C-alpha positions as CSV (number, residue, x, y, z in Angstrom):
1,M,-14.6,-5.0,-6.9
2,N,-14.3,-8.7,-7.0
3,D,-11.8,-7.2,-9.7
4,R,-9.6,-5.4,-7.6
5,L,-6.6,-5.9,-6.1
6,P,-5.7,-5.6,-2.5
7,V,-4.7,-2.7,-1.6
8,R,-1.0,-2.9,-1.7
9,D,-1.0,-4.8,-4.5
10,E,-2.7,-1.4,-6.5
11,L,-0.3,0.9,-4.3
12,Y,2.8,-1.4,-5.8
13,L,1.2,-0.9,-9.1
14,L,0.4,3.1,-9.1
15,A,4.1,3.7,-7.7
16,H,5.8,2.8,-10.3
17,N,6.3,3.9,-14.6
18,E,5.6,2.1,-17.3
19,S,9.3,0.7,-17.2
20,G,9.1,-0.8,-13.7
21,K,10.7,2.0,-12.2
22,P,9.7,3.5,-8.6
23,L,8.1,6.8,-8.7
24,I,9.8,7.9,-5.0
25,A,12.4,6.3,-3.1
26,M,12.3,3.2,-2.4
27,P,12.5,3.3,1.6
28,L,9.5,6.0,1.2
29,L,7.0,3.1,-0.6
30,G,8.5,0.3,1.7
31,L,6.2,1.7,4.3
32,G,3.5,2.7,1.8
33,L,3.2,-0.8,1.2
34,A,3.5,-1.6,5.0
35,A,0.8,1.1,6.0
36,A,-1.3,-0.4,3.3
37,L,-0.9,-4.2,4.5
38,L,-1.8,-2.7,7.9
39,I,-5.1,-1.2,6.4
40,E,-6.3,-4.6,4.7
41,L,-5.8,-6.4,8.0
42,T,-7.9,-3.6,10.1
43,M,-10.4,-3.4,7.5
44,S,-10.8,-7.3,7.2
45,R,-11.2,-6.9,11.4
46,H,-8.0,-9.1,12.1
47,V,-6.4,-6.0,14.0
48,D,-7.6,-2.7,15.4
49,V,-6.0,0.3,16.1
50,D,-6.6,1.6,19.1
51,F,-4.7,4.6,19.6
52,D,-1.4,4.1,19.5
53,K,-1.6,0.5,19.3
54,V,-1.9,-2.1,16.9
55,V,-4.3,-5.1,18.5
56,T,-5.4,-8.3,17.5
57,R,-9.1,-9.7,17.5
58,P,-10.3,-12.0,18.7
59,Q,-11.2,-15.0,15.9
60,P,-14.4,-17.1,15.5
61,A,-13.5,-20.7,16.1
62,N,-13.8,-21.5,12.6
63,F,-10.9,-19.2,11.5
64,S,-8.5,-20.4,9.2
65,Q,-5.1,-18.1,8.5
66,R,-5.3,-20.5,5.2
67,S,-8.0,-17.5,3.6
68,L,-5.6,-15.4,4.2
69,S,-2.6,-14.3,2.3
70,S,1.0,-15.5,2.3
71,I,1.7,-12.0,3.1
72,A,-1.1,-11.2,5.5
73,N,-0.9,-14.4,7.1
74,N,2.9,-13.8,8.1
75,A,1.8,-10.1,9.3
76,L,-1.1,-11.1,11.5
77,S,1.3,-14.2,13.0
78,E,4.0,-11.7,14.0
79,L,1.0,-9.4,15.5
80,Y,0.0,-12.5,17.3
81,R,3.3,-13.3,19.0
82,S,3.6,-9.7,20.3
83,R,-0.4,-9.5,21.7
84,N,0.4,-9.6,25.4
85,R,2.8,-6.1,24.3
86,P,1.0,-4.9,21.0
87,P,3.4,-2.5,19.4
88,S,2.6,1.0,18.0
89,P,1.2,1.3,14.3
90,V,4.8,3.6,13.4
91,N,6.6,0.7,14.8
92,V,5.0,-1.8,12.9
93,L,5.1,0.1,10.0
94,L,9.0,0.5,10.5
95,V,9.7,-3.2,10.9
96,W,7.3,-4.5,8.0
97,S,8.9,-1.7,5.3
98,E,12.5,-3.4,5.5
99,D,11.2,-6.4,2.8
100,I,7.9,-5.8,2.0
101,Y,8.7,-4.7,-1.0
102,E,10.3,-7.7,-2.5
103,R,7.5,-10.1,-0.9
104,V,4.5,-7.5,-3.0
105,R,6.7,-8.1,-6.1
106,G,6.9,-12.1,-5.4
107,E,3.1,-12.4,-4.8
108,L,2.3,-9.9,-8.3
109,L,5.3,-12.2,-10.2
110,A,3.3,-15.2,-9.2
111,A,0.2,-13.6,-10.3
112,N,1.3,-13.1,-13.4
113,L,1.1,-9.1,-12.9
114,V,4.4,-8.3,-13.0
115,S,7.0,-9.9,-15.5
116,P,10.9,-9.7,-15.1
117,I,12.9,-8.3,-18.3
118,T,16.3,-8.4,-19.0
119,V,17.9,-5.5,-20.0
120,R,20.3,-5.2,-22.3
121,R,22.4,-1.6,-22.7
122,F,25.1,-1.3,-25.2
123,G,24.9,-5.4,-26.3
124,L,26.0,-6.3,-22.8
125,L,23.7,-7.8,-20.0
126,S,22.7,-5.2,-17.3
127,G,20.0,-6.5,-14.5
128,T,16.5,-7.3,-14.9
129,E,13.3,-5.3,-14.5
130,Y,10.3,-5.7,-13.2
131,R,6.9,-4.0,-15.4
132,S,3.7,-4.2,-14.1
133,D,1.3,-5.7,-16.5
134,E,-0.6,-2.5,-18.4
135,A,-4.0,-3.2,-18.1
136,A,-3.9,-3.9,-14.6
137,I,-2.4,-0.5,-13.9
138,V,-4.8,1.1,-15.7
139,R,-7.7,-0.8,-14.2
140,S,-6.6,0.7,-10.6
141,R,-5.6,4.1,-12.3
142,T,-9.4,4.2,-14.1
143,A,-11.4,3.2,-10.4
144,L,-9.5,6.1,-8.9
145,R,-10.0,8.5,-11.5
146,R,-13.6,8.0,-11.5
147,V,-13.8,8.4,-8.0
148,V,-11.6,11.9,-8.1
149,M,-13.8,12.8,-10.7
150,S,-16.9,12.3,-8.9
151,E,-18.4,9.2,-11.1
152,A,-18.3,6.5,-9.0
153,S,-18.6,6.8,-4.8
154,P,-15.4,5.6,-3.2
155,S,-15.3,2.2,-1.8
156,A,-13.3,1.8,1.8
157,E,-10.1,0.7,-0.6
158,D,-10.6,3.7,-3.0
159,A,-10.3,5.9,0.0
160,A,-7.4,4.0,1.6
161,L,-5.6,4.2,-1.8
162,C,-6.6,7.9,-2.0
163,G,-5.1,8.6,1.4
164,L,-1.8,7.0,1.0
165,L,-1.2,8.1,-2.5
166,V,-1.4,12.2,-1.1
167,D,0.5,10.6,2.4
168,L,3.3,9.8,-0.6
169,Q,3.1,12.1,-3.2
170,L,2.1,9.9,-5.7
171,E,-0.9,12.2,-7.1
172,R,1.0,11.9,-10.5
173,S,0.5,8.4,-11.0
174,L,-3.3,8.9,-11.7
175,H,-2.3,10.8,-15.3
176,L,-5.2,13.7,-14.2
177,N,-4.5,16.7,-16.2
178,V,-6.0,18.9,-13.3
179,N,-4.8,21.6,-10.8
180,A,-2.1,19.7,-8.5
181,G,-2.7,21.9,-5.6
182,W,-6.8,21.0,-6.3
183,L,-6.7,17.2,-7.1
184,R,-4.1,17.1,-3.5
185,Q,-6.8,18.5,-1.9
186,M,-9.4,16.1,-3.5
187,L,-7.4,13.2,-2.4
188,K,-7.2,14.2,1.1
189,S,-11.1,14.8,1.2
190,I,-12.0,11.3,0.2
191,G,-9.4,9.8,2.3
192,A,-10.6,11.4,5.2
193,R,-14.0,9.7,5.4
194,Q,-11.8,6.5,6.0
195,P,-12.8,4.9,10.0
196,I,-10.8,6.6,12.8
197,P,-8.3,3.1,12.6
198,I,-7.8,3.8,9.2
199,R,-6.8,7.0,9.6
200,R,-4.5,6.4,12.4
201,I,-2.8,4.4,10.1
202,V,-2.2,7.0,7.6
203,D,-1.3,9.3,10.8
204,A,1.6,6.7,11.5
205,L,2.7,6.8,7.9
206,T,3.3,10.4,8.6
207,E,4.9,10.0,11.3
208,A,7.4,7.0,9.9
209,V,8.3,8.8,7.0
210,R,9.9,11.9,9.3
211,Y,11.0,9.7,11.4
212,K,13.5,7.7,8.4
213,S,13.6,11.6,6.9
214,T,15.4,12.4,10.0
215,H,17.7,10.0,10.5
216,G,18.9,10.2,6.7
217,T,17.1,6.7,5.6
218,I,14.9,8.3,2.7
């Protein structure tokens, strides 16, 4: 697993097509990336999801936040500041989703896994597209395809990604020539193997998506 990227980065890569365009609505993708980040902080035991609250865990005396990425560090600092009144996971996702897309893209730009491309149409400059590194996409896609086809046992990160993909309706990003209903069921089954706190985050994602849909922002 040493060559695998953080869950949020793999989700970003899988959620875009070859030309760098998102496969789903941006507000929805923002919520998915926020959920991925919260899952990472939970997996690394920095936070816990205790029913309807996101609570920070006590850290060892020798713990340094410098060991975290900038995105994770900022997110954890926000949660520390609110530890006396822990927020709900739904609220965390709604708040983080506002700017996490640009932050994750910046992280991938710095790692040379996303490249800015100036696009011309009819001989005129029309803007910038951000195209993902094809090899990185293939690595992420191949790892999940092997898990789905029972060629490899899912890691915790794989299970998290499977749960996120099916919740965001991104299963087509795996480019598997199989029955769509079967694929969704397999992704659900793999995602259901996650620990209870992780499943609570995925449930919170479902609720956050419903909230934004109800309020006309998706």
